C-alpha positions as CSV (number, residue, x, y, z in Angstrom):
1,M,66.2,-32.4,44.4
2,E,66.6,-30.7,47.2
3,A,64.7,-31.5,50.2
4,I,63.2,-27.8,50.6
5,K,62.2,-27.8,46.6
6,K,59.7,-30.6,47.7
7,L,57.5,-28.1,49.8
8,Y,55.2,-25.9,48.0
9,T,54.8,-22.1,48.4
10,K,51.9,-20.5,49.9
11,G,51.1,-18.8,46.7
12,N,51.2,-22.4,45.0
13,Y,47.5,-23.5,46.5
14,T,45.4,-26.0,45.4
15,I,42.3,-25.1,43.3
16,Q,39.2,-27.4,43.1
17,K,38.6,-28.8,39.6
18,S,35.9,-31.5,38.0
19,V,38.1,-33.8,35.2
20,A,37.1,-36.8,33.8
21,I,39.7,-39.7,34.9
22,E,39.8,-43.1,33.3
23,D,38.5,-45.5,35.8
24,K,41.2,-47.7,35.2
25,L,43.8,-45.2,36.3
26,Y,41.7,-43.8,39.1
27,T,41.3,-47.4,40.3
28,E,45.1,-47.6,40.2
29,L,46.0,-44.5,41.7
30,K,43.6,-45.4,44.5
31,G,45.2,-48.4,45.3
32,M,48.5,-46.8,45.6
33,T,47.1,-44.4,48.3
34,I,46.0,-47.7,50.3
35,N,48.9,-49.7,49.4
36,K,51.9,-47.8,48.9
37,Y,52.0,-44.3,49.8
38,N,50.7,-41.9,52.7
39,A,48.9,-39.6,50.3
40,K,45.4,-38.6,48.6
41,V,44.6,-39.3,45.2
42,S,44.8,-35.5,44.3
43,D,48.3,-35.6,45.8
44,I,49.6,-38.2,43.6
45,I,47.8,-36.6,40.4
46,N,49.7,-33.2,41.0
47,V,52.9,-35.4,41.3
48,C,52.1,-37.0,38.1
49,I,51.6,-33.4,36.3
50,E,54.7,-32.4,37.7
51,E,56.5,-35.2,36.2
52,L,54.8,-34.6,32.9
53,I,56.0,-30.8,33.2
54,E,59.3,-31.7,34.1
55,N,60.5,-34.8,32.2
56,N,58.9,-33.8,28.6
57,D,59.5,-31.2,26.3
58,I,56.3,-29.6,25.1
59,N,57.2,-30.9,21.7
60,D,57.4,-34.4,22.8
61,I,53.7,-34.4,24.4
62,K,51.3,-36.2,22.2
63,Y,47.6,-36.6,22.4
64,Y,46.8,-39.5,24.9
65,K,43.4,-41.4,23.3
66,R,41.5,-43.0,25.5
67,P,41.6,-46.7,25.6
68,Y,38.5,-48.6,23.6
69,G,35.5,-49.4,26.1
70,E,37.5,-47.1,29.2
71,I,35.0,-45.2,30.9
72,L,35.3,-41.6,31.9
73,I,34.0,-40.5,35.4
74,Y,34.2,-36.8,36.6
75,R,36.0,-36.8,39.8
76,S,36.7,-33.4,41.8
77,I,40.4,-33.1,42.4
78,M,42.5,-30.7,44.4
79,I,45.0,-29.2,41.4
80,R,48.1,-27.0,42.4
81,K,47.7,-23.5,41.0
82,E,51.1,-23.6,39.4
83,N,50.3,-27.2,37.6
84,L,47.1,-26.1,36.5
85,K,49.0,-22.8,34.9
86,A,51.6,-25.2,33.2
87,L,48.6,-27.7,31.7
88,E,46.8,-24.4,30.3
89,E,50.0,-23.4,28.4
90,I,50.4,-26.7,27.0
91,K,46.8,-26.9,26.0
92,D,47.0,-23.5,24.1
93,I,50.2,-24.6,22.5
94,K,49.1,-28.2,21.7
95,G,45.6,-27.9,21.6
96,I,45.2,-31.0,24.1
97,T,42.5,-30.7,26.6
98,I,43.5,-30.3,30.4
99,T,41.6,-33.9,30.9
100,R,43.6,-35.5,28.2
101,L,46.8,-34.1,29.8
102,I,45.9,-35.3,33.0
103,N,45.1,-38.6,32.1
104,L,48.3,-38.7,30.0
105,A,50.4,-37.6,33.2
106,I,48.7,-40.3,35.0
107,K,49.4,-43.3,32.8
108,E,52.9,-42.5,32.3
109,F,53.4,-42.0,36.1
110,I,51.6,-45.7,36.8
111,E,54.2,-47.1,34.0
112,K,57.2,-45.9,35.3
113,Q,55.9,-47.2,38.5
114,K,55.5,-50.5,37.3
115,I,58.8,-50.5,35.7
116,K,60.5,-49.7,38.9
117,G,58.4,-52.0,41.0
118,S,59.6,-55.2,38.5
């Protein structure tokens, strides 16, 4: 990817949204912000969403069921306008809630990072 494509346009502003995120996934993201990346949790979540959108065909996206016993905590996050729009399109096509899509994006991102790290 070209370096210039890593920048966001002014029209792709962030929108505050309250989303139920699995506590285990959020804790792992929080650990990444402390130990590895100079980013906010919302920044990493946006990267997770962008990876889900870019690396998956809509038909390949499957419903992500919450693991048994995992608790959901509502978190206020800042989502990029274009990412939210893409999630809404996937929601309309697949019938999967935005909350489930965000949790799926985070889960896939964390799994990829663990594979790269090992």
